C-alpha positions in Angstrom: 105.1 158.6 70.3 102.5 156.1 70.8 101.6 155.2 74.5 101.5 151.3 73.4 104.9 151.3 72.2 106.5 152.9 75.5 104.6 150.5 77.3 106.3 147.8 75.6 109.6 149.2 75.5 109.9 149.5 79.3 109.1 145.6 79.6 105.3 146.4 80.8 102.7 144.3 79.8 101.0 140.4 79.9 103.7 137.8 80.3 102.1 134.3 80.1 105.7 132.3 80.9 105.4 134.0 84.5 102.1 132.2 85.0 103.6 129.0 83.7 106.4 129.5 86.2 104.3 130.4 89.2 102.1 127.2 87.9 105.4 124.7 88.3 106.2 126.1 91.6 102.9 125.3 93.1 103.1 121.8 91.7 106.4 121.5 92.9 105.2 122.3 96.4 102.0 120.5 96.2 104.2 117.5 95.4 107.0 118.0 98.1 103.9 118.1 100.8 102.0 114.9 99.6 105.3 112.9 99.2 106.1 113.8 103.3 102.5 112.9 104.3 103.0 109.7 102.4 106.1 108.8 104.1 105.1 109.5 107.8 101.7 107.6 107.2 103.9 104.8 106.4 106.0 105.1 109.2 102.6 105.5 111.3 101.6 102.1 109.4 105.1 100.3 110.3 104.9 101.2 114.2 101.5 100.0 114.6 102.1 96.8 112.9 105.1 95.9 114.6 104.0 93.8 117.1 104.9 90.4 118.7 104.1 87.6 116.5 103.9 89.3 113.5 105.9 87.5 110.7 107.9 90.0 108.9 110.9 89.9 105.9 113.7 92.8 106.7 115.3 95.0 103.9 118.0 92.7 103.7 115.9 89.6 102.8 115.7 87.9 106.3 112.4 86.2 107.2 111.6 85.9 111.1 109.1 86.9 113.7 108.7 89.6 115.7 109.5 88.7 119.4 109.5 91.7 121.2 109.5 96.1 121.0 111.2 98.3 123.2 110.8 101.9 123.3 114.4 102.8 121.5 112.6 101.7 118.0 115.1 98.3 118.4 112.6 94.9 117.1 113.8 91.6 118.5 113.1 89.1 115.3 113.8 85.3 115.8 115.0 84.1 112.6 115.4 80.3 113.8 114.7 78.5 116.9 116.8 80.4 119.6 118.4 83.1 116.9 117.0 86.2 117.6 118.6 89.5 116.0 118.1 92.8 117.5 117.2 95.2 114.6 115.7 98.8 114.4 112.4 99.1 113.3 112.6 100.6 109.9 114.7 97.6 108.5 111.5 95.9 108.5 110.6 95.6 104.9 107.1 93.6 104.2 104.7 92.4 106.9 103.8 88.9 105.7 100.6 87.7 107.6 98.8 90.5 105.1 100.5 89.7 102.4 100.3 86.0 102.6 96.4 86.2 103.0 95.6 88.2 99.9 95.8 86.4 96.4 98.7 87.2 94.2 97.8 88.3 90.4 100.3 87.3 87.7 99.9 87.5 84.1 96.2 88.7 84.4 94.7 85.3 86.1 94.7 85.0 89.7 96.3 82.4 91.6 95.7 82.0 95.7 98.5 81.6 97.8 98.1 79.4 100.5 98.8 80.6 104.4 101.7 78.3 104.7 104.0 79.8 102.1 108.0 79.1 102.5 110.0 82.1 102.9 111.3 81.3 99.2 107.8 81.4 97.7 106.9 84.6 99.2 110.2 86.3 98.2 109.9 85.0 95.0 106.2 86.6 94.8 107.4 89.8 96.3 110.1 90.1 93.4 107.5 89.3 90.8 104.6 91.8 91.5 106.2 94.8 90.5 107.3 93.5 86.8 105.8 94.2 83.6 107.1 93.3 80.2 109.6 96.3 80.0 111.7 95.0 83.2 110.9 91.2 83.2 
């Protein structure tokens, strides 16, 4: 018998699907590490920007000003004169100080926002930033 026929019958030889599976596994591992790195960078940015006096919006849409931060990751946010909420640091979704200073772009034309933007205008602008014609 021919040795080539015996080698093919025994399952030996080059298998291109094995290379594809190894490559997909490598991409999966790379994406997992990349996601963790992005998440840790976002956590560090949140920790550095949470200082007294910063204007913030929470995950639930409450606007306020940071009054204090303690060691257990609790943040005191003043939402109205004399009304202070105790929140976890991760409840803060957006810092409005940096966002209000940059111009907003809508429909390809740049519109400059004033620094005295109302909370309703900020919420509307933040809601419209990620929209396009598919999910408008």
